[in-house]
C-alpha positions in Angstrom: 149.5 182.5 165.9 150.4 185.8 167.7 147.3 186.1 169.9 145.3 188.7 167.9 142.1 187.6 169.6 142.7 184.0 168.8 145.3 183.3 171.6 142.6 182.1 174.0 141.3 179.6 171.5 144.8 178.3 170.9 145.4 178.0 174.6 142.1 176.0 175.1 142.4 173.7 172.1 146.1 173.0 171.9 145.8 169.7 173.7 143.2 168.5 171.1 144.6 165.3 169.5 145.1 165.4 165.8 143.2 162.4 164.4 145.3 162.2 161.2 148.4 160.1 160.6 151.4 161.8 162.0 153.8 163.1 159.4 151.3 163.0 156.6 149.4 166.2 157.5 149.7 169.0 155.0 147.8 171.5 157.1 148.3 172.0 160.9 145.3 171.2 163.0 145.3 174.6 164.7 145.2 176.4 161.3 142.2 174.3 160.2 140.4 175.1 163.5 141.2 178.8 163.3 140.1 179.2 159.7 136.8 177.4 160.4 136.0 179.5 163.5 136.8 182.8 161.7 134.7 181.7 158.7 131.8 180.8 160.9 131.8 184.2 162.6 131.9 185.8 159.1 128.9 183.9 157.8 130.1 180.5 156.6 127.6 177.7 157.1 129.2 174.9 155.2 132.7 173.6 154.5 132.5 175.0 150.9 131.8 178.4 152.6 134.8 177.9 154.9 137.1 177.2 152.0 135.8 180.2 150.1 136.4 182.4 153.1 139.9 181.0 153.5 140.9 181.8 149.9 139.2 185.3 150.1 140.9 186.2 153.4 144.2 184.5 153.0 146.1 187.7 153.2 144.3 188.7 156.3 144.7 185.3 157.9 148.5 185.4 157.4 148.6 188.0 160.1 148.5 185.2 162.6 148.7 181.9 160.7 151.7 180.7 158.7 149.6 179.1 155.9 152.8 177.5 154.5 150.7 175.2 152.4 147.9 177.5 151.6 144.2 177.0 152.4 142.8 173.5 152.8 140.0 172.3 150.5 136.5 171.9 151.8 137.0 168.1 151.7 139.9 168.5 154.0 137.9 170.6 156.5 135.1 168.0 156.3 137.5 165.0 156.8 139.3 166.6 159.8 136.1 167.7 161.6 134.6 164.3 161.0 137.5 162.5 162.6 138.1 164.9 165.6 136.9 163.2 168.8 133.6 165.0 169.6 133.8 164.7 173.3 137.4 166.0 173.4 136.4 168.9 171.2 133.5 169.7 173.5 135.8 169.7 176.6 138.1 172.2 174.9 135.1 174.4 174.1 133.9 174.4 177.7 137.5 175.2 178.8 137.5 178.2 176.5 134.2 179.4 177.7 135.3 179.2 181.4 138.5 180.9 180.5 137.2 184.0 178.7 133.6 184.5 179.9 132.4 185.4 183.4 129.2 183.7 184.1 126.9 186.0 186.1 126.1 184.6 189.5 122.4 184.0 190.1 121.5 184.0 186.5 119.3 181.3 184.8 121.1 178.4 183.0 118.5 176.8 180.7 119.2 173.2 179.8 117.4 172.1 176.7 117.7 169.6 173.9 117.8 170.2 170.1 117.9 167.8 167.2 120.2 168.5 164.2 117.6 167.4 161.8 119.6 166.7 158.6 122.3 164.8 160.4 120.4 161.6 159.8 121.5 158.9 157.3 118.8 156.5 156.5 121.1 154.4 154.3 123.3 153.7 157.2 120.5 153.3 159.7 121.7 156.4 161.5 119.2 158.8 163.1 119.7 162.5 163.5 121.9 163.5 166.4 120.3 165.1 169.5 122.3 167.6 171.5 121.6 168.9 175.0 122.7 172.6 175.3 123.3 174.7 178.4 122.4 178.4 177.8 123.4 181.2 180.2 120.5 183.6 179.8 121.9 186.8 181.3 125.2 186.5 179.3 123.6 185.2 176.2 126.2 182.4 176.0 126.3 178.7 175.2 128.2 177.2 178.1 128.4 173.6 176.7 126.7 170.8 175.0 126.5 167.0 175.3 125.5 164.6 172.5 122.8 162.2 173.5 123.9 158.6 172.9 122.1 156.8 170.2 120.6 154.2 172.6 119.9 156.7 175.4 118.1 160.0 176.0 118.4 163.4 177.7 118.1 161.8 181.1 121.6 160.5 181.0 123.1 163.4 179.0 121.9 166.2 181.2 123.7 165.2 184.4 126.9 164.5 182.4 126.8 168.0 181.1 125.9 169.6 184.4 128.7 167.9 186.3 131.4 169.6 184.1 129.8 173.0 184.1 130.3 175.8 186.7 126.8 176.4 187.9 127.5 177.6 191.4 125.0 180.2 192.6 122.8 179.9 189.4 119.3 178.7 188.8 119.2 175.7 186.5 115.9 175.2 184.5 115.2 171.9 182.8 112.1 170.8 180.8 110.0 167.8 181.7 112.3 165.2 180.4 114.9 166.3 182.9 112.5 166.2 185.9 114.5 163.4 187.6 115.7 163.0 191.1 119.3 162.3 190.0 119.3 165.5 188.0 118.0 167.5 190.9 120.7 166.1 193.1 123.5 166.9 190.6 122.2 170.5 190.5 122.2 170.8 194.2 125.7 169.2 194.4 126.8 172.0 192.1 125.5 174.5 194.6 122.8 175.7 192.3 119.0 175.8 192.5 116.7 174.0 190.2 113.3 174.6 188.6 112.0 171.4 187.0 108.9 171.1 184.9 106.6 168.3 186.0 104.8 166.5 183.2 103.5 163.0 182.2 106.9 161.3 182.7 106.3 161.9 186.4 102.6 161.1 186.3 102.1 160.5 190.1 104.1 163.6 191.0 102.1 165.7 188.5 98.9 164.4 189.9 99.9 165.2 193.5 100.9 168.7 192.6 97.7 169.3 190.7 95.6 168.0 193.5 97.3 170.2 196.0 96.8 173.3 194.0 93.1 172.3 193.5 92.8 172.1 197.2 94.6 175.4 197.7 92.2 177.1 195.3 89.3 175.7 197.3 90.5 177.2 200.6 92.0 180.3 199.0 95.5 179.3 200.1 94.5 180.0 203.7 97.1 179.1 206.2 99.7 178.2 203.5 103.1 179.7 203.0 102.7 180.9 199.4 103.4 183.7 197.0 101.9 185.1 193.8 103.2 187.2 190.9 101.8 188.3 187.5 103.3 189.9 184.4 101.5 191.5 181.5 103.2 192.1 178.2 101.7 193.8 175.1 103.1 193.8 171.6 102.6 192.7 168.0 98.8 192.8 168.4 98.6 190.5 171.4 98.6 190.6 175.2 100.5 187.9 177.1 99.6 187.4 180.8 101.6 185.1 183.0 100.5 184.2 186.5 102.6 182.3 189.0 101.6 180.7 192.3 104.3 179.1 194.5 103.7 177.1 197.7 106.2 176.2 200.3 103.9 174.7 202.9 105.3 171.6 204.6 101.8 170.1 204.5 101.9 170.2 200.8 105.1 168.1 200.7 103.6 165.5 203.0 101.1 164.5 200.2 103.7 164.4 197.5 104.8 160.9 196.9 108.5 160.1 197.2 109.1 163.7 198.4 112.3 162.6 200.3 114.0 161.7 197.0 113.9 165.2 195.6 117.0 167.1 196.9 116.1 170.2 198.9 112.6 170.5 197.4 111.3 173.8 198.8 108.4 174.8 196.6 105.8 173.6 194.1 104.7 175.9 191.4 101.8 176.6 189.0 102.2 178.9 186.1 99.3 179.9 183.9 99.9 181.5 180.5 97.1 183.5 178.8 97.5 184.9 175.3 94.9 187.3 173.9 94.9 188.0 170.1 91.8 190.0 168.9 88.8 188.0 170.2 90.8 184.8 170.7 92.0 183.7 174.1 94.5 180.8 174.6 95.4 179.4 178.1 97.7 176.7 179.3 98.9 175.7 182.7 102.3 174.2 183.7 103.5 172.8 187.0 107.0 172.8 188.4 109.0 171.8 191.5 112.0 173.8 192.8 114.7 174.1 195.4 114.0 177.9 195.5 111.8 179.4 198.3 108.3 180.4 197.4 109.3 183.6 195.6 106.8 183.7 192.7 108.5 186.7 190.9 111.9 184.9 190.9 110.4 181.6 189.7 108.4 183.2 187.0 111.5 185.1 185.7 113.5 181.8 185.7 110.8 180.0 183.7 110.4 182.8 181.2 114.2 182.7 180.7 113.9 179.0 179.9 111.2 179.6 177.4 113.4 182.3 175.8 116.0 179.7 174.9 114.0 178.7 171.8 114.4 182.2 170.3 117.8 183.1 171.8 119.6 179.8 170.9 117.6 177.3 168.8 116.0 179.8 166.4 119.4 181.5 165.9 121.1 178.2 165.2 118.4 177.2 162.7 117.8 180.6 160.9 121.1 182.5 161.2 123.5 179.6 161.2 121.3 177.2 159.1 122.0 174.3 161.4 119.1 172.2 160.2 120.3 172.5 156.6 123.7 171.1 157.3 124.0 167.6 155.9 126.9 166.4 158.1 126.4 162.7 158.8 129.7 160.9 159.1 131.3 160.2 162.5 131.5 163.3 164.8 131.1 165.9 162.0 127.7 167.2 163.0 128.6 167.4 166.7 131.9 169.2 166.0 130.4 171.6 163.6 127.8 172.4 166.3 130.7 173.4 168.6 132.1 175.7 165.9 128.7 177.4 165.6 128.6 177.8 169.4 132.0 179.4 169.4 131.0 181.8 166.7 127.7 182.6 168.4 129.5 183.4 171.7 132.0 185.7 169.9 129.2 187.5 168.1 127.0 187.8 171.3 129.9 189.4 173.1 129.8 192.4 170.8 127.8 195.1 172.5 126.3 196.7 169.4 122.6 196.4 168.9 122.8 195.0 165.4 121.3 191.6 164.6 123.5 188.6 164.5 123.0 188.3 160.8 124.1 191.9 160.3 127.2 191.3 162.4 128.2 188.2 160.4 127.7 190.1 157.1 129.8 193.0 158.4 132.5 190.6 159.6 132.6 189.1 156.1 133.1 192.5 154.5 135.1 194.4 157.1 138.4 192.8 158.2 138.9 195.3 161.0 135.4 194.5 162.4 136.2 190.7 162.3 139.5 191.3 164.1 137.7 193.5 166.7 135.2 190.7 167.4 138.0 188.2 167.9 140.1 190.6 169.9 137.7 190.7 172.8 139.0 187.5 174.2 
């Protein structure tokens, strides 16, 4: 490999251990990885697609791969990615991200979980895998992922992921499952701020926050250190109104049970969402705690960025990369293919053109020079 845009990948993944028997490998591991990544950028969503891409682009691939034994079969791709250690592969991915992307200081990092639905295997008693992803909103990048252990949940996976990410100076948002004191502490230890949604899993805390805002409404927030912000967005026949109240009054924290356990808790938050479509009006209210000061506009921006992860990441993986259709069930196959998709997504997102991701993938499949241009940014 001569570094035509793939040198950074080679440098980050070269330590990855080959799971196959030494001396009996027809195809070098780095060639298999490179073909799979290039194919994923160019629209491949399955191992059959990857093999087809390899044969179609063999001449182009020989610019930077030896291909002494040709293109592997789809079964070979599947077997290798099934056997690669998922955690090691993930570490290499995060090393690549840190090496080639500059995470914008102060941006929102949304941590959210996603189930790869067709990775289940009822015959073997295996449920679908669940991945926790970290999404850098300003850069539009996947920073890393962590597989949730079969006998565990996101509560243990989130701190494991955050501890290996560079989150300094950022705002980390986590949904209700991650509203835990240990997670708040990990975020503060990483010199980042947190915005955590409070829900039924912290019932007493939720009640305390709700009660305080009810009292604040009664007295009109008189004498309280607080802030308010509102946004109004129109489009597609609807009006979306978001209102945010933040309170940083010390008296409020005195009534919150177990306040001392929440690292650097500085504000409690209420956000009201109102959606108007024709004559129909929908409202919902959510509550949060944060290490940020009572800056309602900043908090509302952070929470909106977290909501956006559904469209910016999860929807893209499902619709553009067909993740939920992938029937990868053996060993670490589903987890490793998810990493390949994230690499491809980051490469495509780095292209500054305003074309959709689907259009970029299609063009990459047709235009070798465009595919090389995408890869050469790193």
